[in-house]
N, C-alpha and C positions, 0 to 999 in steps of 0.2 A: 202567423200565413206572412208565406213568400207573396209578394205583389208579381202579377202576371201582366207586362203591359201589351205581350205581342196578345196576348188569350183575350184582354179585353177588347184591342183592335178587331179581330176577329168576330168578336160578337157585336160590335156596333157597327160592322161593316153589314153585317147578316139584319141589326135588327134594319137598319137603312136600309135595304136589299129587300127589304119584306119574308124575309128568309125565315125568320125566327121573331119570335113573341116576346122574348124576355123582357122584363122591365128591368131598369135603370138599378132595382134595387139588389132584385136577382141578379145582376152582373156583377153590380159590386161585392156579393156574399163570393161567384163563384173565384173573382179574379183580386181580391184585396183592397179597393179603390174604394174612398169615396165616392156616393153620387154625386157631390158637385164637382169630381174632375173626372168624370166621367163625359159629363155637359161638355168641358173642357174640350176633352177630346173627341167626340161628338162634333163638335167645332171646325178641330184643327184635322178630320178627316174632312168635311166638306168641303172645306179651306183647300184642301194638298198641301197644308204644310205641317205635316205631324211627321214628325221623329221618331225613333226607338231609340237610340242613344241621349241622353245628354248632355249638355251642349257645354257646358263646362268641366266635362269628364277630359282626363290625361295633360290638365292645365295644370300650372303650377299654381297656387296663389298668391294675389296679387302681393298679401302682406309677409310672404316668406323671408326668411333672412337668407339673404345671398353669404355663399360660402365666401366673401372678401369681408364681411362682417364677422362670419363665425370665426375666420384666422384671425382679425383683428382681438375679437373678444378673448382668445384662450394666449396669445400673443403679449395684451394685455394683464393676464389669470398669472399670465407663470414669470411678470416681474414681478408680482405685488406678493407682499406677505399679509392680508387681510384674505377671511372667509371668506366663501360664496355670495353668505348674505349680505354681508357690507359690500366688497365687490360689485353687487348686483343695484345697490343702491347708491355704489360712486356711481355707475356705470346704470343712468337711469331711465335710456332706451326699451331699454328691452326688462320682460318679467324676470322675478329670482327663478323660475322653473323654466322658463328658456335658456337663461344664464347655467343653470345649473345642467341641462340636458347636452348642452354645447361643449360644455367642459366634460364630461362626463362619454360623451359619445366616442364612437371605439373609431380609428382610420383603418 
């Protein structure tokens, strides 16, 4: 079941304004959210701190590899005659799968 935050907010608002008598369990079934999360949403609605979109959306992960490091890995690998696995052991800053994906990515 796909979770529907806007519906959850609407139903909780109706419950707070006494326009609806749904229980949190019933709202949970309709929206796909856990009851504990619905209590958290209710608290955010009361405090007027609610956000529809997650705060980290469209942000680059803090541990994402930089373009500069990608180029460095590609350059070092092109100059070596080692296999990707041996090269990954040599370049121990990143995992084998990370290095493999960098070397095989299309430009």
